[in-house]
LUMZALO-614718 format. One record per residue (C-alpha): chain; y, z, x; residue in one letter. Coordinates in steps of 0.02 Angstrom, whole numbers, always signed. Example, Ala and Ser with C-alpha at 12.3 -4.5 7.8 and 13.67 -1.06 7.14 Angstrom:
residues 2
A -225 +390 +615 a;
A -53 +357 +684 s;
***
This chain:
residues 537
A -2655 -2 +12 m;
A -2592 -128 +134 a;
A -2544 -73 +311 a;
A -2362 -66 +378 a;
A -2351 -174 +530 i;
A -2355 -54 +699 t;
A -2346 -124 +876 t;
A -2431 +7 +985 k;
A -2438 -10 +1183 m;
A -2578 +12 +1273 n;
A -2603 +96 +1452 a;
A -2540 -60 +1528 f;
A -2386 -86 +1416 g;
A -2460 -224 +1318 m;
A -2466 -235 +1129 v;
A -2649 -216 +1063 d;
A -2742 -361 +1016 k;
A -2787 -287 +842 a;
A -2598 -240 +804 d;
A -2547 -435 +850 e;
A -2688 -500 +753 n;
A -2625 -386 +594 r;
A -2449 -449 +614 m;
A -2503 -619 +621 r;
A -2595 -594 +458 e;
A -2445 -508 +368 i;
A -2324 -661 +433 i;
A -2446 -787 +355 q;
A -2440 -684 +190 e;
A -2259 -709 +183 y;
A -2269 -891 +242 l;
A -2385 -929 +81 n;
A -2248 -834 -26 f;
A -2112 -932 +56 l;
A -2194 -1114 +53 d;
A -2202 -1140 -137 d;
A -2203 -1329 -114 s;
A -2344 -1354 -209 g;
A -2286 -1238 -370 e;
A -2110 -1228 -424 e;
A -2027 -1257 -263 r;
A -1900 -1107 -292 v;
A -1892 -1052 -102 y;
A -1916 -1217 -14 i;
A -1777 -1283 -113 n;
A -1672 -1133 -64 r;
A -1718 -1147 +116 i;
A -1672 -1346 +119 e;
A -1502 -1286 +31 d;
A -1485 -1157 +160 m;
A -1509 -1282 +304 i;
A -1390 -1407 +210 r;
A -1255 -1280 +202 d;
A -1277 -1205 +364 e;
A -1297 -1037 +320 t;
A -1422 -913 +388 a;
A -1467 -805 +239 r;
A -1602 -824 +111 l;
A -1584 -726 -51 i;
A -1760 -671 -115 v;
A -1795 -586 -287 d;
A -1892 -436 -257 i;
A -1976 -452 -430 n;
A -2050 -631 -358 d;
A -2130 -523 -207 v;
A -2198 -402 -340 r;
A -2286 -537 -441 l;
A -2363 -611 -296 k;
A -2389 -474 -168 m;
A -2377 -312 -254 k;
A -2443 -206 -105 e;
A -2311 -300 +26 r;
A -2161 -273 -98 a;
A -2199 -80 -110 n;
A -2190 -78 +83 l;
A -2021 -177 +100 l;
A -1947 -29 -11 l;
A -2034 +110 +99 t;
A -2062 +39 +258 s;
A -1924 -105 +267 f;
A -1902 -115 +449 v;
A -2075 -159 +493 d;
A -2087 -289 +354 e;
A -1930 -372 +367 i;
A -1964 -411 +542 i;
A -2117 -512 +483 a;
A -2025 -583 +335 f;
A -1898 -665 +443 e;
A -2012 -715 +568 h;
A -2095 -814 +431 a;
A -1926 -889 +381 l;
A -1891 -934 +553 k;
A -2059 -1031 +558 e;
A -2027 -1134 +392 i;
A -1853 -1190 +463 v;
A -1923 -1247 +622 s;
A -2046 -1359 +519 k;
A -1903 -1433 +413 l;
A -1763 -1448 +547 d;
A -1816 -1390 +730 p;
A -1644 -1403 +800 d;
A -1554 -1303 +670 y;
A -1692 -1167 +696 a;
A -1639 -1157 +879 k;
A -1461 -1123 +839 e;
A -1471 -962 +727 k;
A -1561 -800 +689 d;
A -1606 -809 +503 f;
A -1595 -659 +384 c;
A -1686 -631 +228 i;
A -1571 -532 +75 g;
A -1643 -463 -77 f;
A -1586 -448 -254 e;
A -1693 -399 -413 g;
A -1736 -232 -491 s;
A -1763 -79 -389 f;
A -1821 +51 -522 s;
A -1808 +227 -445 d;
A -1709 +158 -299 r;
A -1566 +99 -408 h;
A -1440 +239 -332 l;
A -1251 +278 -310 n;
A -1182 +373 -158 p;
A -1208 +542 -258 r;
A -1399 +517 -274 t;
A -1425 +458 -104 l;
A -1539 +588 -21 k;
A -1641 +609 +140 s;
A -1795 +573 +54 s;
A -1728 +384 +46 f;
A -1702 +368 +232 l;
A -1787 +219 +303 g;
A -1799 +147 +125 n;
A -1738 -13 +50 l;
A -1603 +47 -84 v;
A -1484 -29 -200 c;
A -1321 +64 -227 c;
A -1169 +22 -335 e;
A -1007 +88 -309 g;
A -814 +44 -308 i;
A -736 +1 -121 v;
A -597 +118 -66 t;
A -567 +72 +107 r;
A -608 -87 +229 c;
A -596 -105 +408 s;
A -554 -258 +499 l;
A -684 -400 +535 v;
A -709 -388 +736 r;
A -825 -477 +835 p;
A -984 -399 +898 k;
A -1062 -440 +1054 i;
A -1259 -497 +1033 v;
A -1274 -574 +1198 k;
A -1178 -591 +1349 s;
A -1182 -723 +1490 s;
A -1152 -686 +1674 h;
A -1132 -791 +1837 f;
A -1181 -732 +2013 c;
A -1079 -832 +2141 p;
A -1198 -781 +2274 a;
A -1356 -845 +2199 t;
A -1286 -967 +2085 k;
A -1386 -903 +1951 k;
A -1345 -859 +1768 i;
A -1406 -698 +1699 m;
A -1408 -654 +1506 e;
A -1410 -486 +1430 k;
A -1444 -445 +1245 k;
A -1373 -301 +1153 y;
A -1430 -186 +1033 t;
A -1375 -16 +945 d;
A -1432 +101 +811 f;
A -1392 -28 +669 t;
A -1528 -142 +746 s;
A -1688 -155 +648 y;
A -1800 -176 +812 e;
A -1775 -127 +1002 a;
A -1714 +21 +1067 i;
A -1512 +34 +1079 p;
A -1447 -27 +1237 t;
A -1284 +1 +1338 s;
A -1130 -87 +1274 n;
A -1049 -107 +1452 a;
A -1051 -280 +1541 y;
A -1158 -286 +1689 p;
A -1050 -305 +1851 k;
A -1193 -313 +1975 e;
A -1359 -388 +1981 d;
A -1526 -302 +2036 e;
A -1465 -339 +2221 n;
A -1295 -271 +2204 k;
A -1212 -442 +2193 n;
A -1058 -454 +2087 p;
A -1073 -548 +1915 l;
A -938 -652 +1826 e;
A -941 -649 +1643 t;
A -947 -822 +1558 e;
A -861 -781 +1399 f;
A -873 -947 +1332 g;
A -1067 -930 +1325 k;
A -1066 -760 +1262 c;
A -1138 -731 +1068 v;
A -1039 -622 +953 y;
A -1067 -593 +772 k;
A -946 -540 +629 d;
A -943 -348 +605 h;
A -853 -246 +467 q;
A -860 -51 +402 i;
A -816 -17 +216 f;
A -829 +127 +119 s;
A -898 +137 -56 m;
A -858 +273 -185 q;
A -956 +307 -326 e;
A -898 +237 -488 l;
A -750 +341 -574 p;
A -830 +350 -739 e;
A -999 +407 -675 s;
A -934 +556 -573 a;
A -979 +731 -654 p;
A -819 +816 -704 p;
A -752 +931 -589 g;
A -830 +852 -453 s;
A -763 +766 -290 l;
A -824 +582 -280 p;
A -953 +548 -151 r;
A -946 +406 -29 n;
A -1059 +305 +81 i;
A -1004 +199 +236 d;
A -1072 +19 +228 i;
A -1103 -85 +388 i;
A -1093 -269 +357 a;
A -1129 -410 +488 d;
A -1137 -581 +493 e;
A -1101 -674 +322 d;
A -1089 -515 +233 l;
A -927 -451 +321 a;
A -765 -483 +237 d;
A -861 -504 +63 r;
A -752 -372 -42 c;
A -590 -289 -33 k;
A -536 -128 -101 p;
A -548 -106 -273 g;
A -699 -214 -310 d;
A -851 -144 -380 r;
A -997 -192 -295 i;
A -1189 -189 -277 q;
A -1262 -172 -106 v;
A -1440 -191 -66 i;
A -1480 -112 +120 g;
A -1568 +0 +237 l;
A -1530 +185 +212 f;
A -1519 +250 +379 r;
A -1436 +408 +491 v;
A -1326 +373 +651 l;
A -1277 +501 +774 p;
A -1112 +584 +752 n;
A -988 +528 +868 k;
A -891 +700 +888 q;
A -1058 +814 +878 a;
A -1187 +691 +963 g;
A -1372 +695 +935 m;
A -1384 +870 +1019 s;
A -1330 +968 +869 t;
A -1431 +880 +745 g;
A -1281 +822 +635 n;
A -1299 +644 +576 f;
A -1191 +535 +461 r;
A -1282 +423 +337 s;
A -1241 +240 +316 v;
A -1303 +84 +223 l;
A -1348 -61 +335 i;
A -1308 -197 +209 a;
A -1434 -327 +180 n;
A -1346 -414 +23 n;
A -1177 -385 -55 v;
A -1146 -433 -241 q;
A -993 -429 -334 l;
A -1009 -338 -494 m;
A -916 -414 -656 s;
A -746 -347 -674 k;
A -766 -361 -863 d;
A -846 -222 -950 l;
A -1011 -277 -1031 l;
A -1052 -132 -1165 l;
A -1230 -112 -1204 n;
A -1246 -86 -1389 f;
A -1411 -27 -1486 e;
A -1477 -112 -1642 p;
A -1419 +35 -1738 e;
A -1238 +29 -1667 d;
A -1243 -164 -1715 i;
A -1282 -122 -1907 k;
A -1148 +9 -1900 q;
A -1016 -97 -1829 i;
A -1060 -236 -1967 r;
A -1052 -108 -2106 k;
A -885 -48 -2030 m;
A -815 -219 -2033 s;
A -806 -231 -2206 r;
A -689 -100 -2245 h;
A -524 -148 -2285 k;
A -438 -24 -2182 d;
A -538 -40 -2025 i;
A -390 -33 -1904 f;
A -337 +141 -1987 e;
A -515 +203 -1977 l;
A -529 +157 -1799 l;
A -348 +239 -1774 a;
A -410 +396 -1852 r;
A -564 +406 -1741 s;
A -470 +428 -1577 l;
A -434 +616 -1559 a;
A -492 +657 -1747 p;
A -442 +846 -1705 s;
A -254 +816 -1682 i;
A -153 +817 -1843 y;
A +19 +740 -1896 g;
A +22 +603 -1769 h;
A -7 +441 -1895 d;
A +22 +267 -1833 e;
A +187 +186 -1885 n;
A +137 +14 -1843 g;
A +12 -84 -1760 t;
A +15 -231 -1650 r;
A -113 -337 -1548 l;
A -73 -351 -1368 r;
A -158 -378 -1200 g;
A -134 -231 -1077 d;
A -7 -122 -1124 i;
A +87 +39 -1045 n;
A +125 +176 -1168 i;
A +229 +334 -1137 l;
A +215 +488 -1235 l;
A +365 +615 -1222 i;
A +399 +750 -1325 g;
A +412 +940 -1354 d;
A +268 +1056 -1273 p;
A +112 +1086 -1382 s;
A +121 +926 -1477 v;
A -58 +864 -1412 a;
A -2 +746 -1276 k;
A -125 +807 -1152 s;
A -262 +816 -1278 q;
A -237 +633 -1332 i;
A -251 +585 -1145 l;
A -410 +695 -1144 r;
A -483 +599 -1278 y;
A -447 +422 -1203 v;
A -523 +481 -1032 i;
A -678 +524 -1120 h;
A -690 +375 -1240 a;
A -640 +228 -1132 a;
A -765 +147 -1028 p;
A -662 +132 -866 r;
A -520 +273 -840 v;
A -456 +357 -697 v;
A -357 +511 -729 a;
A -226 +602 -623 t;
A -77 +720 -640 t;
A +106 +696 -588 g;
A +101 +853 -477 r;
A -66 +797 -395 g;
A -17 +612 -365 s;
A +96 +528 -236 s;
A +153 +351 -243 g;
A +26 +287 -120 v;
A -115 +392 -197 g;
A -83 +292 -350 l;
A -63 +124 -266 t;
A -139 +106 -88 a;
A -134 +188 +80 a;
A -136 +136 +261 v;
A -253 +264 +359 l;
A -299 +287 +533 h;
A -483 +275 +570 d;
A -537 +399 +688 p;
A -702 +317 +751 d;
A -626 +152 +794 t;
A -446 +195 +806 g;
A -384 +39 +689 e;
A -299 +52 +538 r;
A -381 +46 +356 k;
A -328 +5 +193 l;
A -370 +137 +52 e;
A -366 +94 -128 a;
A -275 +221 -257 g;
A -297 +267 -422 a;
A -221 +104 -493 m;
A -327 -8 -388 v;
A -475 +94 -428 l;
A -445 +83 -627 a;
A -431 -124 -609 d;
A -477 -188 -790 r;
A -453 -7 -858 g;
A -329 +129 -893 i;
A -240 +260 -788 v;
A -194 +404 -869 c;
A -43 +512 -797 i;
A -11 +678 -869 d;
A +152 +781 -820 e;
A +230 +597 -769 f;
A +410 +684 -771 d;
A +343 +799 -622 k;
A +324 +652 -508 m;
A +477 +625 -389 t;
A +586 +470 -406 d;
A +523 +390 -238 i;
A +334 +409 -298 d;
A +376 +339 -473 r;
A +461 +182 -408 t;
A +305 +135 -319 t;
A +223 +71 -471 i;
A +346 -30 -535 h;
A +251 -189 -464 e;
A +88 -123 -547 v;
A +161 -110 -722 m;
A +258 -283 -700 e;
A +132 -385 -610 q;
A -33 -295 -618 g;
A -46 -305 -429 r;
A -11 -217 -269 i;
A +88 -292 -117 s;
A +52 -191 +42 i;
A +159 -241 +199 s;
A +118 -80 +323 k;
A +63 -49 +495 a;
A +34 -244 +514 g;
A -70 -247 +350 i;
A -20 -380 +233 q;
A -134 -378 +79 a;
A -128 -384 -113 k;
A -251 -304 -225 l;
A -276 -320 -403 n;
A -218 -171 -509 a;
A -233 -253 -692 r;
A -221 -83 -783 c;
A -147 -5 -937 s;
A -49 +156 -896 v;
A -46 +298 -1020 l;
A +69 +425 -971 a;
A +129 +598 -1048 a;
A +297 +690 -1003 a;
A +411 +820 -1074 n;
A +599 +793 -1094 p;
A +716 +858 -952 v;
A +790 +991 -1073 f;
A +614 +1069 -1113 g;
A +630 +1023 -1282 r;
A +684 +849 -1366 y;
A +875 +844 -1413 n;
A +889 +756 -1566 l;
A +1085 +749 -1523 y;
A +1053 +638 -1373 k;
A +989 +469 -1362 n;
A +816 +440 -1283 p;
A +870 +378 -1115 m;
A +960 +547 -1090 e;
A +795 +659 -1152 n;
A +677 +559 -1041 i;
A +788 +560 -883 g;
A +705 +410 -801 m;
A +765 +253 -728 q;
A +805 +111 -833 d;
A +697 -5 -736 s;
A +540 +107 -761 l;
A +566 +138 -940 l;
A +588 -55 -972 s;
A +397 -73 -912 r;
A +333 +33 -1046 f;
A +282 -80 -1202 d;
A +280 +73 -1311 l;
A +369 +240 -1300 i;
A +320 +379 -1428 f;
A +432 +519 -1459 v;
A +329 +662 -1527 m;
A +436 +813 -1600 l;
A +379 +984 -1654 d;
A +461 +991 -1819 e;
A +497 +1157 -1907 h;
A +421 +1132 -2079 d;
A +318 +1267 -2174 v;
A +211 +1139 -2277 e;
A +176 +1031 -2109 r;
A +140 +1187 -2006 d;
A +22 +1261 -2149 r;
A -77 +1090 -2157 m;
A -93 +1099 -1971 l;
A -148 +1268 -1967 a;
A -285 +1210 -2096 e;
A -339 +1076 -2005 s;
A -353 +1170 -1834 v;
A -469 +1307 -1937 l;
A -568 +1182 -2009 k;
A -605 +1110 -1841 l;
A -661 +1260 -1760 h;
A -758 +1306 -1910 r;
A -860 +1147 -1927 y;
A -879 +1108 -1739 r;
A -1058 +1084 -1681 a;
A -1125 +1213 -1566 q;
A -1092 +1173 -1376 g;
A -963 +1025 -1411 e;
A -815 +1025 -1305 s;
A -641 +965 -1346 d;
A -631 +782 -1316 g;
A -802 +749 -1324 a;
A -849 +568 -1392 v;
A -948 +574 -1562 q;
A -1101 +448 -1593 p;
A -1055 +296 -1697 m;
A -1058 +312 -1876 g;
A -987 +492 -1879 t;
A -851 +506 -2009 t;
A -687 +588 -1980 l;
A -690 +673 -2157 e;
A -860 +756 -2125 n;
A -793 +831 -1970 r;
A -611 +897 -2004 t;
A -560 +879 -2186 t;
A -718 +921 -2303 f;
A -797 +1085 -2330 n;
A -970 +1056 -2292 t;
A -1034 +1218 -2353 d;
A -1003 +1167 -2532 g;
A -865 +1107 -2656 s;
A -696 +1148 -2628 s;
A -686 +1238 -2778 e;
A -785 +1389 -2693 n;
A -641 +1378 -2545 s;
A -536 +1532 -2503 k;
A -371 +1519 -2407 e;
A -361 +1652 -2270 i;
A -177 +1632 -2224 y;
A -79 +1794 -2208 e;
A +55 +1803 -2360 k;
A +228 +1849 -2305 k;
A +300 +2006 -2390 s;
***
């Protein structure tokens, strides 16, 4: 196993010669990896493109490192700080050979991509065992700070001695060096006053954003987990609230501002090494057996009816009254209590690949759209995405829609009409994508649907809001003896033949027929069936 780079000081404060030689050997290994001019010229071409585009970050595939230097790849994951110093030193040497002038202008960085196997995590699975490791984390951006300049090097002029003094600044997010004070020096070592030359100071872009685990991957009943991402230089301002991203970075802890290091309480962060936007479109993975089943089902003449019956098969009596092919549509279910409105929403929540669920009582206008919050650490304003932004390219299910106040309901007008949210608050001007379909369920204003009043009077909502719903389904609890008898029979058979441990709303495997689950007697023929309804005297 290759050893990680360690630089130990001897009694005179000098780096040991053996450690210096070992570092030179490891840098040479990375030089040989990057200098592939005699092979496919993959990374030499990328370095030349980086110089031509005047950027400073080279993207390296971790899989390529594994193929050529398996031991170094393992150490990059487990001892990232030590290894990345040598890797970036090697990149600096190659750039110096290709363009010496450009090499003096910037500090160059290595960004990683590729497969991270057991280090492909989300905010919930980031544990203390991964501290100091290079990890890949996926999630959705919920809030972003402003991009601010961060001091890297300051320049100070001393009028008494006519000399210029420079100072470099580091903090807990730096790979090397011990954190320094962030205060500008006002005097030199001889107590002579200094004047800061702001024009010669060096700054870098700095941003902190919060990433939350994907809504569809969070366990039911659990609060979603968050992790703060620190992005510098070209990685700042790469994303906005609502974007689904993949962050490769160093998992590290920082001292809590309020508690400090004395209490042992720390906050975990990801120091970004590379930020990639994930596709907005859903890419579903189908097994070969699923593809065979889809082709078999496509030959049915009543395929649309079969698909419609596959959604919430345990609900009886709500057949379709027409089908149309459209884009994103907004649907309102309104009707009497106990007609399975909430159950339909529950099935959609389980079946749809990207869905965010909320309720009228538990939601506010800013909770559905976006909120401007005060950051206690920096004192600045941050934009936090709401449910509709998080469900971009998906579905938002709102139960008890009638329980929302009129003020809160008016905030979603723009989302349902334009598919976006415009924010103009606290000096922040922003537009966020919210291209989602709304599936809402509500009760009539009179408790039960009054057939002697028109739908607008029963619903009791603003006409401007109702006009944004493409479909409004009125679901009635009709008093019909025959229909009630068939409904009771359907419910009894559903519970009789339900699999052990199966919960209501669970998605069944592809190919499971509705008839085998809810309408047929699986124990034998229908001749041996026996009705168990109580007869009226």
